[in-house]
Each structure stands twice: as structure tokens, then as C-alpha cells.
Biopython code that builds the backbone (N, CA, C, O; Angstrom):
import numpy as np
from Bio.PDB.StructureBuilder import StructureBuilder

atoms = [
    (1, "UNK", "N", (146.058, 100.358, -91.734)),
    (1, "UNK", "CA", (145.636, 100.940, -92.859)),
    (1, "UNK", "C", (144.746, 100.410, -93.982)),
    (1, "UNK", "O", (144.019, 99.978, -93.088)),
    (2, "UNK", "N", (144.324, 100.159, -94.733)),
    (2, "UNK", "CA", (143.363, 99.770, -95.224)),
    (2, "UNK", "C", (143.585, 99.823, -96.863)),
    (2, "UNK", "O", (143.674, 100.888, -97.473)),
    (3, "UNK", "N", (143.653, 98.685, -97.410)),
    (3, "UNK", "CA", (143.952, 98.503, -99.136)),
    (3, "UNK", "C", (143.434, 98.202, -99.941)),
    (3, "UNK", "O", (143.549, 97.104, -100.484)),
    (4, "UNK", "N", (142.465, 99.379, -100.369)),
    (4, "UNK", "CA", (141.239, 99.562, -101.515)),
    (4, "UNK", "C", (141.838, 98.712, -102.750)),
    (4, "UNK", "O", (142.781, 99.204, -103.370)),
    (5, "UNK", "N", (141.378, 97.588, -103.089)),
    (5, "UNK", "CA", (141.388, 96.809, -104.695)),
    (5, "UNK", "C", (140.427, 96.718, -105.002)),
    (5, "UNK", "O", (139.448, 96.291, -104.389)),
    (6, "UNK", "N", (140.575, 97.307, -106.551)),
    (6, "UNK", "CA", (139.260, 97.984, -107.615)),
    (6, "UNK", "C", (140.579, 97.113, -108.985)),
    (6, "UNK", "O", (141.778, 97.178, -109.256)),
    (7, "UNK", "N", (139.088, 96.228, -109.563)),
    (7, "UNK", "CA", (139.759, 95.342, -110.733)),
    (7, "UNK", "C", (138.145, 95.762, -111.736)),
    (7, "UNK", "O", (136.942, 95.779, -111.477)),
    (8, "UNK", "N", (139.102, 96.080, -113.074)),
    (8, "UNK", "CA", (138.133, 96.457, -114.104)),
    (8, "UNK", "C", (137.946, 95.550, -114.943)),
    (8, "UNK", "O", (139.033, 94.973, -114.975)),
    (9, "UNK", "N", (137.075, 94.904, -115.847)),
    (9, "UNK", "CA", (136.678, 94.392, -116.842)),
    (9, "UNK", "C", (136.031, 95.381, -117.659)),
    (9, "UNK", "O", (134.824, 95.619, -117.607)),
    (10, "UNK", "N", (136.900, 95.983, -118.455)),
    (10, "UNK", "CA", (136.451, 96.594, -119.134)),
    (10, "UNK", "C", (135.921, 96.281, -120.752)),
    (10, "UNK", "O", (136.356, 95.378, -121.467)),
    (11, "UNK", "N", (134.849, 97.295, -121.124)),
    (11, "UNK", "CA", (134.144, 96.841, -122.140)),
    (11, "UNK", "C", (135.059, 96.988, -123.608)),
    (11, "UNK", "O", (135.632, 98.058, -123.812)),
    (12, "UNK", "N", (135.167, 95.880, -124.605)),
    (12, "UNK", "CA", (135.992, 96.084, -125.681)),
    (12, "UNK", "C", (136.581, 97.293, -125.934)),
    (12, "UNK", "O", (137.744, 97.693, -125.883)),
    (13, "UNK", "N", (135.478, 97.814, -126.232)),
    (13, "UNK", "CA", (135.321, 99.503, -127.824)),
    (13, "UNK", "C", (136.096, 100.481, -125.906)),
    (13, "UNK", "O", (136.164, 101.710, -125.904)),
    (14, "UNK", "N", (136.375, 99.975, -125.090)),
    (14, "UNK", "CA", (136.829, 101.361, -124.563)),
    (14, "UNK", "C", (138.802, 101.174, -124.805)),
    (14, "UNK", "O", (139.289, 100.081, -125.097)),
    (15, "UNK", "N", (139.416, 102.081, -124.667)),
    (15, "UNK", "CA", (140.413, 101.720, -125.490)),
    (15, "UNK", "C", (141.606, 102.023, -124.575)),
    (15, "UNK", "O", (141.079, 101.995, -123.464)),
    (16, "UNK", "N", (142.724, 102.258, -124.417)),
    (16, "UNK", "CA", (143.895, 102.002, -123.489)),
    (16, "UNK", "C", (143.580, 103.655, -122.639)),
    (16, "UNK", "O", (143.406, 103.833, -121.433)),
    (17, "UNK", "N", (143.590, 104.842, -123.911)),
    (17, "UNK", "CA", (144.417, 105.508, -123.607)),
    (17, "UNK", "C", (142.386, 106.294, -122.370)),
    (17, "UNK", "O", (142.363, 106.716, -121.215)),
    (18, "UNK", "N", (141.328, 106.155, -123.239)),
    (18, "UNK", "CA", (140.331, 106.168, -121.661)),
    (18, "UNK", "C", (141.084, 105.953, -120.485)),
    (18, "UNK", "O", (141.705, 106.822, -119.875)),
    (19, "UNK", "N", (140.970, 104.314, -120.089)),
    (19, "UNK", "CA", (141.093, 103.506, -118.912)),
    (19, "UNK", "C", (142.497, 104.830, -118.632)),
    (19, "UNK", "O", (142.280, 105.508, -117.628)),
    (20, "UNK", "N", (143.553, 105.127, -119.251)),
    (20, "UNK", "CA", (144.820, 105.629, -118.300)),
    (20, "UNK", "C", (144.033, 107.069, -117.680)),
    (20, "UNK", "O", (144.121, 107.435, -116.508)),
    (21, "UNK", "N", (143.280, 107.755, -118.727)),
    (21, "UNK", "CA", (142.607, 109.045, -118.560)),
    (21, "UNK", "C", (141.551, 108.842, -117.258)),
    (21, "UNK", "O", (141.165, 109.858, -116.679)),
    (22, "UNK", "N", (141.197, 107.827, -116.912)),
    (22, "UNK", "CA", (140.538, 107.396, -115.170)),
    (22, "UNK", "C", (141.014, 107.367, -114.278)),
    (22, "UNK", "O", (140.645, 107.764, -113.172)),
    (23, "UNK", "N", (142.141, 106.775, -114.676)),
    (23, "UNK", "CA", (143.033, 106.362, -113.804)),
    (23, "UNK", "C", (143.860, 107.547, -113.237)),
    (23, "UNK", "O", (144.161, 107.663, -112.049)),
    (24, "UNK", "N", (144.210, 108.459, -114.280)),
    (24, "UNK", "CA", (144.727, 110.083, -114.001)),
    (24, "UNK", "C", (144.285, 110.467, -113.160)),
    (24, "UNK", "O", (144.862, 110.802, -112.125)),
    (25, "UNK", "N", (142.781, 110.529, -113.470)),
    (25, "UNK", "CA", (141.947, 111.417, -112.579)),
    (25, "UNK", "C", (141.539, 110.952, -111.168)),
    (25, "UNK", "O", (140.996, 111.442, -110.178)),
    (26, "UNK", "N", (142.081, 109.721, -111.566)),
    (26, "UNK", "CA", (142.058, 109.103, -109.516)),
    (26, "UNK", "C", (143.013, 109.812, -109.541)),
    (26, "UNK", "O", (142.726, 110.990, -109.329)),
    (27, "UNK", "N", (144.351, 109.555, -109.761)),
    (27, "UNK", "CA", (145.601, 109.946, -108.733)),
    (27, "UNK", "C", (145.716, 111.463, -108.673)),
    (27, "UNK", "O", (146.512, 111.950, -107.870)),
    (28, "UNK", "N", (144.746, 112.501, -109.713)),
    (28, "UNK", "CA", (144.721, 113.759, -109.159)),
    (28, "UNK", "C", (143.790, 114.312, -107.403)),
    (28, "UNK", "O", (143.745, 115.394, -106.818)),
    (29, "UNK", "N", (143.077, 112.681, -107.035)),
    (29, "UNK", "CA", (142.135, 112.761, -105.895)),
    (29, "UNK", "C", (143.352, 113.369, -104.874)),
    (29, "UNK", "O", (144.511, 112.996, -105.061)),
    (30, "UNK", "N", (143.023, 114.334, -103.776)),
    (30, "UNK", "CA", (144.390, 114.361, -102.702)),
    (30, "UNK", "C", (143.078, 114.457, -101.464)),
    (30, "UNK", "O", (142.844, 115.594, -101.056)),
    (31, "UNK", "N", (142.359, 113.469, -100.960)),
    (31, "UNK", "CA", (140.961, 113.513, -100.368)),
    (31, "UNK", "C", (142.763, 113.335, -98.302)),
    (31, "UNK", "O", (143.937, 112.965, -98.280)),
    (32, "UNK", "N", (141.966, 113.763, -97.390)),
    (32, "UNK", "CA", (142.829, 113.420, -96.512)),
    (32, "UNK", "C", (143.118, 111.966, -95.941)),
    (32, "UNK", "O", (142.053, 111.359, -95.837)),
    (33, "UNK", "N", (143.898, 111.426, -95.653)),
    (33, "UNK", "CA", (143.933, 109.652, -95.249)),
    (33, "UNK", "C", (144.476, 108.726, -96.201)),
    (33, "UNK", "O", (144.956, 107.611, -95.997)),
    (34, "UNK", "N", (144.247, 109.703, -97.853)),
    (34, "UNK", "CA", (144.746, 108.976, -98.924)),
    (34, "UNK", "C", (146.601, 108.714, -98.615)),
    (34, "UNK", "O", (147.349, 109.558, -98.123)),
    (35, "UNK", "N", (146.985, 107.344, -99.062)),
    (35, "UNK", "CA", (148.806, 107.286, -98.692)),
    (35, "UNK", "C", (149.332, 107.060, -99.854)),
    (35, "UNK", "O", (150.335, 107.700, -100.172)),
    (36, "UNK", "N", (148.765, 106.095, -100.748)),
    (36, "UNK", "CA", (149.179, 105.793, -102.159)),
    (36, "UNK", "C", (148.096, 105.664, -102.573)),
    (36, "UNK", "O", (147.066, 105.399, -101.953)),
    (37, "UNK", "N", (148.347, 105.945, -104.277)),
    (37, "UNK", "CA", (147.609, 105.343, -105.093)),
    (37, "UNK", "C", (148.244, 104.753, -106.936)),
    (37, "UNK", "O", (148.644, 105.386, -107.912)),
    (38, "UNK", "N", (148.062, 103.426, -106.686)),
    (38, "UNK", "CA", (148.674, 103.003, -107.969)),
    (38, "UNK", "C", (147.819, 102.106, -108.642)),
    (38, "UNK", "O", (146.745, 101.665, -108.230)),
    (39, "UNK", "N", (148.546, 101.805, -110.020)),
    (39, "UNK", "CA", (147.333, 101.940, -111.067)),
    (39, "UNK", "C", (147.957, 101.297, -112.435)),
    (39, "UNK", "O", (149.059, 101.495, -112.948)),
    (40, "UNK", "N", (146.917, 100.493, -112.835)),
    (40, "UNK", "CA", (147.606, 99.859, -114.467)),
    (40, "UNK", "C", (146.938, 99.339, -114.924)),
    (40, "UNK", "O", (145.729, 99.492, -114.748)),
    (41, "UNK", "N", (147.582, 98.303, -115.891)),
    (41, "UNK", "CA", (147.692, 97.340, -116.707)),
    (41, "UNK", "C", (148.133, 95.846, -116.099)),
    (41, "UNK", "O", (149.199, 95.724, -115.496)),
    (42, "UNK", "N", (147.379, 94.914, -116.271)),
    (42, "UNK", "CA", (147.621, 93.697, -115.337)),
    (42, "UNK", "C", (149.229, 93.388, -116.675)),
    (42, "UNK", "O", (149.235, 93.601, -117.888)),
    (43, "UNK", "N", (150.438, 92.808, -115.722)),
    (43, "UNK", "CA", (151.341, 92.175, -116.377)),
    (43, "UNK", "C", (151.455, 90.969, -116.048)),
    (43, "UNK", "O", (152.370, 90.517, -116.737)),
    (44, "UNK", "N", (150.946, 89.986, -115.218)),
    (44, "UNK", "CA", (150.811, 89.082, -114.811)),
    (44, "UNK", "C", (151.339, 88.080, -115.646)),
    (44, "UNK", "O", (150.668, 88.173, -116.674)),
    (45, "UNK", "N", (152.409, 86.896, -115.835)),
    (45, "UNK", "CA", (153.062, 85.942, -116.630)),
    (45, "UNK", "C", (152.280, 84.471, -116.080)),
    (45, "UNK", "O", (152.495, 83.299, -116.388)),
    (46, "UNK", "N", (151.242, 85.116, -115.093)),
    (46, "UNK", "CA", (149.655, 82.865, -115.188)),
    (46, "UNK", "C", (148.704, 83.796, -116.134)),
    (46, "UNK", "O", (147.805, 82.981, -116.344)),
    (47, "UNK", "N", (148.327, 84.945, -116.823)),
    (47, "UNK", "CA", (147.595, 84.631, -117.374)),
    (47, "UNK", "C", (146.257, 85.048, -117.132)),
    (47, "UNK", "O", (145.472, 85.428, -118.000)),
    (48, "UNK", "N", (145.973, 84.936, -115.585)),
    (48, "UNK", "CA", (144.241, 84.170, -115.181)),
    (48, "UNK", "C", (143.668, 85.505, -114.887)),
    (48, "UNK", "O", (143.239, 85.781, -113.767)),
    (49, "UNK", "N", (143.656, 86.353, -115.903)),
    (49, "UNK", "CA", (142.926, 87.959, -114.972)),
    (49, "UNK", "C", (141.576, 87.432, -114.533)),
    (49, "UNK", "O", (141.026, 87.426, -113.432)),
    (50, "UNK", "N", (140.999, 86.742, -116.404)),
    (50, "UNK", "CA", (140.179, 86.298, -116.541)),
    (50, "UNK", "C", (138.714, 87.815, -117.109)),
    (50, "UNK", "O", (137.512, 88.081, -117.150)),
    (51, "UNK", "N", (139.756, 88.183, -117.334)),
    (51, "UNK", "CA", (139.283, 89.826, -118.559)),
    (51, "UNK", "C", (139.157, 91.017, -117.467)),
    (51, "UNK", "O", (138.556, 92.088, -117.557)),
    (52, "UNK", "N", (139.895, 90.498, -116.446)),
    (52, "UNK", "CA", (139.822, 92.081, -115.441)),
    (52, "UNK", "C", (141.560, 92.634, -115.523)),
    (52, "UNK", "O", (142.423, 92.605, -114.646)),
    (53, "UNK", "N", (141.604, 92.974, -116.514)),
    (53, "UNK", "CA", (142.593, 93.365, -117.104)),
    (53, "UNK", "C", (143.389, 94.594, -116.444)),
    (53, "UNK", "O", (144.610, 94.488, -116.326)),
    (54, "UNK", "N", (142.892, 95.480, -116.113)),
    (54, "UNK", "CA", (142.931, 96.597, -115.881)),
    (54, "UNK", "C", (143.039, 97.454, -113.711)),
    (54, "UNK", "O", (141.988, 97.762, -113.150)),
    (55, "UNK", "N", (143.637, 97.530, -113.399)),
    (55, "UNK", "CA", (143.165, 97.949, -111.664)),
    (55, "UNK", "C", (143.954, 99.044, -110.819)),
    (55, "UNK", "O", (145.095, 99.354, -111.161)),
    (56, "UNK", "N", (143.561, 99.418, -110.111)),
    (56, "UNK", "CA", (143.939, 99.703, -109.338)),
    (56, "UNK", "C", (144.059, 99.508, -107.496)),
    (56, "UNK", "O", (143.385, 98.631, -106.956)),
    (57, "UNK", "N", (145.015, 100.458, -106.633)),
    (57, "UNK", "CA", (145.113, 100.098, -105.471)),
    (57, "UNK", "C", (145.274, 101.365, -104.494)),
    (57, "UNK", "O", (146.192, 102.183, -104.558)),
    (58, "UNK", "N", (144.243, 101.372, -103.606)),
    (58, "UNK", "CA", (144.273, 102.935, -102.963)),
    (58, "UNK", "C", (144.816, 102.927, -101.228)),
    (58, "UNK", "O", (144.002, 102.871, -100.306)),
    (59, "UNK", "N", (145.330, 102.950, -101.156)),
    (59, "UNK", "CA", (145.780, 102.952, -99.584)),
    (59, "UNK", "C", (145.725, 103.936, -98.363)),
    (59, "UNK", "O", (146.489, 104.868, -98.111)),
    (60, "UNK", "N", (144.453, 103.423, -97.561)),
    (60, "UNK", "CA", (144.079, 104.969, -96.925)),
    (60, "UNK", "C", (144.438, 104.451, -95.278)),
    (60, "UNK", "O", (144.561, 103.295, -94.874)),
    (61, "UNK", "N", (144.556, 105.781, -94.483)),
    (61, "UNK", "CA", (144.985, 105.382, -93.108)),
    (61, "UNK", "C", (144.407, 104.652, -92.613)),
    (61, "UNK", "O", (144.981, 103.620, -92.266)),
    (62, "UNK", "N", (143.208, 104.795, -92.377)),
    (62, "UNK", "CA", (141.972, 104.244, -91.418)),
    (62, "UNK", "C", (140.732, 103.771, -92.642)),
    (62, "UNK", "O", (140.694, 104.020, -93.847)),
    (63, "UNK", "N", (139.694, 102.927, -91.685)),
    (63, "UNK", "CA", (138.566, 103.402, -92.512)),
    (63, "UNK", "C", (137.839, 104.025, -92.852)),
    (63, "UNK", "O", (137.067, 103.995, -93.810)),
    (64, "UNK", "N", (138.160, 105.192, -91.455)),
    (64, "UNK", "CA", (137.026, 107.029, -92.083)),
    (64, "UNK", "C", (137.484, 107.124, -92.983)),
    (64, "UNK", "O", (136.674, 107.237, -93.903)),
    (65, "UNK", "N", (138.781, 107.151, -93.350)),
    (65, "UNK", "CA", (139.411, 108.095, -94.577)),
    (65, "UNK", "C", (138.989, 106.756, -96.080)),
    (65, "UNK", "O", (139.266, 107.228, -97.182)),
    (66, "UNK", "N", (138.664, 105.947, -96.105)),
    (66, "UNK", "CA", (137.873, 104.980, -96.618)),
    (66, "UNK", "C", (136.619, 105.480, -97.191)),
    (66, "UNK", "O", (136.276, 105.812, -98.326)),
    (67, "UNK", "N", (135.772, 105.404, -95.505)),
    (67, "UNK", "CA", (134.292, 106.578, -95.898)),
    (67, "UNK", "C", (134.555, 107.915, -96.175)),
    (67, "UNK", "O", (133.504, 108.394, -96.604)),
    (68, "UNK", "N", (135.460, 108.786, -96.145)),
    (68, "UNK", "CA", (135.776, 110.040, -96.493)),
    (68, "UNK", "C", (135.326, 109.669, -97.943)),
    (68, "UNK", "O", (134.247, 109.861, -98.504)),
    (69, "UNK", "N", (136.671, 108.979, -98.456)),
    (69, "UNK", "CA", (136.368, 108.833, -99.808)),
    (69, "UNK", "C", (135.384, 108.252, -100.388)),
    (69, "UNK", "O", (134.920, 108.702, -101.436)),
    (70, "UNK", "N", (134.986, 107.335, -99.894)),
    (70, "UNK", "CA", (133.823, 106.921, -100.919)),
    (70, "UNK", "C", (132.321, 108.153, -100.404)),
    (70, "UNK", "O", (131.207, 107.793, -100.783)),
    (71, "UNK", "N", (132.369, 108.828, -99.994)),
    (71, "UNK", "CA", (130.780, 110.021, -100.227)),
    (71, "UNK", "C", (131.522, 111.025, -101.044)),
    (71, "UNK", "O", (131.018, 111.834, -101.823)),
    (72, "UNK", "N", (132.670, 110.881, -100.787)),
    (72, "UNK", "CA", (133.377, 112.430, -101.244)),
    (72, "UNK", "C", (133.112, 112.554, -103.128)),
    (72, "UNK", "O", (133.559, 111.634, -103.813)),
    (73, "UNK", "N", (132.399, 113.697, -103.797)),
    (73, "UNK", "CA", (131.729, 113.382, -104.834)),
    (73, "UNK", "C", (133.194, 113.534, -106.377)),
    (73, "UNK", "O", (132.919, 113.441, -107.574)),
    (74, "UNK", "N", (134.511, 113.755, -105.847)),
    (74, "UNK", "CA", (135.513, 113.290, -106.484)),
    (74, "UNK", "C", (135.448, 111.850, -106.896)),
    (74, "UNK", "O", (135.540, 111.500, -108.073)),
    (75, "UNK", "N", (135.307, 111.131, -106.020)),
    (75, "UNK", "CA", (135.592, 109.519, -105.963)),
    (75, "UNK", "C", (134.152, 109.370, -106.483)),
    (75, "UNK", "O", (134.158, 108.444, -107.294)),
    (76, "UNK", "N", (133.159, 109.793, -106.380)),
    (76, "UNK", "CA", (131.899, 108.967, -107.538)),
    (76, "UNK", "C", (131.938, 109.519, -108.416)),
    (76, "UNK", "O", (131.369, 109.076, -109.413)),
    (77, "UNK", "N", (132.801, 111.055, -108.471)),
    (77, "UNK", "CA", (132.748, 111.032, -110.250)),
    (77, "UNK", "C", (133.560, 110.161, -111.540)),
    (77, "UNK", "O", (133.398, 110.138, -112.760)),
    (78, "UNK", "N", (134.779, 109.269, -110.324)),
    (78, "UNK", "CA", (135.859, 108.756, -110.884)),
    (78, "UNK", "C", (134.797, 107.403, -110.855)),
    (78, "UNK", "O", (134.699, 106.663, -111.833)),
    (79, "UNK", "N", (134.065, 107.204, -109.669)),
    (79, "UNK", "CA", (133.496, 105.832, -109.661)),
    (79, "UNK", "C", (132.632, 105.757, -110.920)),
    (79, "UNK", "O", (133.088, 104.836, -111.598)),
    (80, "UNK", "N", (131.485, 106.374, -111.591)),
    (80, "UNK", "CA", (130.581, 106.855, -112.671)),
    (80, "UNK", "C", (131.408, 106.559, -113.939)),
    (80, "UNK", "O", (131.157, 105.629, -114.705)),
    (81, "UNK", "N", (132.433, 107.452, -114.090)),
    (81, "UNK", "CA", (134.140, 107.015, -115.372)),
    (81, "UNK", "C", (134.061, 105.527, -115.212)),
    (81, "UNK", "O", (133.931, 104.895, -116.260)),
    (82, "UNK", "N", (134.108, 104.941, -114.238)),
    (82, "UNK", "CA", (135.058, 103.221, -114.294)),
    (82, "UNK", "C", (133.729, 102.513, -114.713)),
    (82, "UNK", "O", (133.727, 101.999, -115.832)),
    (83, "UNK", "N", (132.600, 102.424, -113.953)),
    (83, "UNK", "CA", (131.237, 101.904, -114.667)),
    (83, "UNK", "C", (130.711, 101.701, -115.382)),
    (83, "UNK", "O", (130.057, 100.688, -115.634)),
    (84, "UNK", "N", (130.937, 103.183, -116.241)),
    (84, "UNK", "CA", (130.441, 103.541, -117.818)),
    (84, "UNK", "C", (131.510, 102.761, -118.762)),
    (84, "UNK", "O", (131.196, 102.484, -119.920)),
    (85, "UNK", "N", (132.497, 102.492, -118.351)),
    (85, "UNK", "CA", (133.963, 101.541, -119.189)),
    (85, "UNK", "C", (133.874, 100.271, -118.726)),
    (85, "UNK", "O", (134.465, 99.335, -119.264)),
    (86, "UNK", "N", (133.028, 100.143, -117.560)),
    (86, "UNK", "CA", (133.078, 98.769, -117.140)),
    (86, "UNK", "C", (132.118, 97.811, -118.212)),
    (86, "UNK", "O", (131.031, 98.126, -118.696)),
    (87, "UNK", "N", (132.824, 96.654, -118.396)),
    (87, "UNK", "CA", (131.973, 95.475, -119.092)),
    (87, "UNK", "C", (130.208, 95.173, -118.183)),
    (87, "UNK", "O", (130.609, 94.876, -117.057)),
    (88, "UNK", "N", (129.323, 95.135, -118.143)),
    (88, "UNK", "CA", (128.010, 95.148, -117.659)),
    (88, "UNK", "C", (127.911, 96.424, -117.123)),
    (88, "UNK", "O", (126.780, 96.898, -117.228)),
    (89, "UNK", "N", (128.948, 97.316, -116.443)),
    (89, "UNK", "CA", (128.399, 98.289, -115.871)),
    (89, "UNK", "C", (129.390, 98.009, -114.127)),
    (89, "UNK", "O", (130.605, 97.875, -113.981)),
    (90, "UNK", "N", (128.505, 98.004, -113.270)),
    (90, "UNK", "CA", (129.205, 97.679, -112.139)),
    (90, "UNK", "C", (129.389, 95.994, -112.191)),
    (90, "UNK", "O", (130.226, 95.403, -111.508)),
    (91, "UNK", "N", (128.575, 95.418, -113.006)),
    (91, "UNK", "CA", (129.006, 93.668, -112.831)),
    (91, "UNK", "C", (130.814, 93.721, -113.492)),
    (91, "UNK", "O", (131.376, 92.669, -113.188)),
    (92, "UNK", "N", (131.624, 94.562, -114.178)),
    (92, "UNK", "CA", (132.107, 94.382, -114.529)),
    (92, "UNK", "C", (133.899, 94.460, -113.896)),
    (92, "UNK", "O", (134.994, 94.131, -114.352)),
    (93, "UNK", "N", (133.182, 95.356, -112.079)),
    (93, "UNK", "CA", (134.151, 95.858, -111.251)),
    (93, "UNK", "C", (134.056, 95.158, -110.102)),
    (93, "UNK", "O", (133.124, 95.241, -109.303)),
    (94, "UNK", "N", (135.139, 94.377, -109.995)),
    (94, "UNK", "CA", (135.488, 93.844, -108.030)),
    (94, "UNK", "C", (136.660, 94.737, -107.364)),
    (94, "UNK", "O", (137.763, 95.209, -107.642)),
    (95, "UNK", "N", (135.823, 94.678, -106.421)),
    (95, "UNK", "CA", (136.165, 96.223, -105.123)),
    (95, "UNK", "C", (136.632, 94.483, -104.175)),
    (95, "UNK", "O", (135.939, 93.474, -104.039)),
    (96, "UNK", "N", (138.188, 94.807, -103.645)),
    (96, "UNK", "CA", (138.029, 94.216, -102.155)),
    (96, "UNK", "C", (139.180, 95.251, -101.369)),
    (96, "UNK", "O", (140.196, 95.831, -101.752)),
    (97, "UNK", "N", (138.400, 95.141, -99.982)),
    (97, "UNK", "CA", (139.139, 96.019, -98.959)),
    (97, "UNK", "C", (140.241, 95.113, -98.086)),
    (97, "UNK", "O", (139.811, 94.057, -97.621)),
    (98, "UNK", "N", (141.265, 95.371, -97.904)),
    (98, "UNK", "CA", (142.101, 94.444, -97.117)),
    (98, "UNK", "C", (142.587, 95.545, -95.603)),
    (98, "UNK", "O", (143.142, 96.644, -95.569)),
    (99, "UNK", "N", (142.262, 94.970, -94.903)),
    (99, "UNK", "CA", (143.225, 95.984, -93.115)),
    (99, "UNK", "C", (144.677, 95.369, -93.800)),
    (99, "UNK", "O", (144.819, 94.292, -94.379)),
    (100, "UNK", "N", (145.597, 96.318, -93.560)),
    (100, "UNK", "CA", (146.961, 95.433, -93.492)),
    (100, "UNK", "C", (147.686, 95.907, -91.710)),
    (100, "UNK", "O", (148.741, 95.406, -91.320)),
]
sb = StructureBuilder()
sb.init_structure("model")
sb.init_model(0)
sb.init_chain("A")
sb.init_seg("    ")
for serial, (resi, resn, name, xyz) in enumerate(atoms, 1):
    if name == "N":
        sb.init_residue(resn, " ", resi, " ")
    sb.init_atom(name, np.array(xyz, "f"), 0.0, 1.0, " ", f" {name:<3s}", serial, name[0])
structure = sb.get_structure()
């Protein structure tokens, strides 16, 4: 399994409602090899998010499923919305893929 972890540092003017609508679009993706999707706002008591207050994980069956997702037009649509909402565009997004 591959856990795809994405953190978002949103632009200050982007509303919570808008971010949640992007996450809803993400949750609507029904692509082969997606095992689970979780998203939300950080509730860390440590408060060291450094501005990355929103994030999501997508669990994939394997690397091939992740590659299929990355190439899919629906992923590209959600990704473009995330980049548009991020502070500094792509600079406001962190991605980490963890083999589990």
C-alpha cells in the first residue's frame, strides 16, 4: 500500500468552505486502486503546522494505482484547484508518498 499525503498552505483569502469543496471533489474520485481518502483541517495540539493547516491522504493499493491517479483528468482537475488555492501556487503544497 502507498499512502499519498498532501498538505496545503492556503492563501489567506481562500475560505474554509472553498477548501472543503475541493476536498469533496477529491472524495468523489472513484478510480481503481484507491483504498481510502481522508481530508480535513489540522487539529494538532502541537500547533507546529507552519501554515499547512489543511491536508489529505489517499491510500493506494500499489504504485501503479498511484500512477493511474496522477495521470487521470479528474486528479488533474482537483490538483489544479489545490494549486489555485495554495499560497504561492505549487510552493504552498507538500506531497509525501509513504510505502506502508
